[in-house]
N, C-alpha and C positions, 0 to 999 in steps of 0.2 A: 444614540449614534447608531446609524445603520451599518451592518457588516459590510466590509469592503469586498469587492469581487476579486477573483484571481487576476483579472486584467487591470485592476487599479494599482497593483503592486509593481513598483519599479525595481530596477536593479538594486540588489543589496537589501531589499525589504524581506522581512520574514514571510515565509509561505508555509504554514503549518500543515503537515501531512501525517496521516496514519498510514503505515505500510505493512504488508505481509510478504515475507521472504520464504522461499521454499529451498531447503537444502537439497542439492542434487546428489549429495553423498548418502544421506539417510532418509530423505523424503519428509523430514519434519518441518513444521512451520514455525516461523518466528514473527512476532508482532512488535512493532516499535513506532515511535513518533519522532519527528524531526522538523527542522525548518528548511533544510536543503536536501531534498530527496536524492538527487544525483550524487552529491558528495557523500551522503550517508551510506548509500549502497556501495560506493567505491570503498569506503572505510571497512564495511563488512567483508567485502571480497578480498581486501588486502590483508585481512587478519588483525585489524586494529580494534575489533569489538570482541571482548572477552567471551561473551555468551555464544558467539557464532564462529569463533576462530577455528575450531576443529570440525566444523560442519560445512566448510567451503567445498565447492563453489555454491553460491546462493543466487537464486533467480527471483526477481520481483514478480509476484503473482497478483498483487492487488495494491492500489494506492487510492487514498481518498483525501481530498483537500478539505480543510476546516477553516473557519474564520479566525479562530484563535488556537494557540498551542494548548491551552487549558481544555478546550473542547476535544481536541485530538487525543489528549492524555486520558480524558474521561472515557472515551470510546475504547482506547487501548486497555484500560483497567477492566472495562466490561468484557472485552473479548478474552482477557486472561483469567479473570477471577470470578465470573458468575457462572452458574450452572448452564445457562443458555449460550454463553459466549463461545465455547468451543464449537458448537453446532453452527452458530452464525458465521464464525471464522471459516469453517470448512465449506459452508454454502457460498460465501463470497469467492473463495478460491475456485470451487467447482464451476461457478457461473463464468468466471474469466477463462478457465481452461476448456470449457465445453462450447465455446463459440466457434463460428466458421467463416467470419468475414475477413480474417487475416489481419486484424488490427494489431498494432504494435504499441509498446510503451514509448512515451516521449523520451525516455532515458535509456540509452544504449541499444535502442531498437530491438528490445527483447520481444519475442513472439508471445502474446498473451492468450493465444487460442483463437477460436473462430466462432462465428455466429452467436453473439451474445443474446441471451434471452431478454425479454422485455423488462425484467427486473434488474438487469445489469446496471451498476452504478457508474456515473462519471466521476471525475476527480473532485467535484464539488459536493458529492454525496447525493445528487439528484438522480432519480430514476429516469431512464430513457423511456419514452413512450412511443 
């Protein structure tokens, strides 16, 4: 069975994401996965997530869409627990922050930086060319 695209998913369907939040309090990064990105970020910023409760406010600095939650969790594990994951995580964040076209997140209109480099990823994990 071929993976379904983001546009194939109707209301109430799972949309697995990997996301990276940055604490505006201590500048630390948090990596997570979810099926409803907007709702999950809201939960983080309302203090309902134990690991980020005392690091609020948090800003979405990267999100990436995956075909399955399992794929998103595999990438989350890689970013958290492999020797190269920390560097890759910081590279993703710096690419989003170092852009200059004024693009915004589809969630809460947060500014993601400007002028993305050619390697910037879209929400489906594809590189822009």
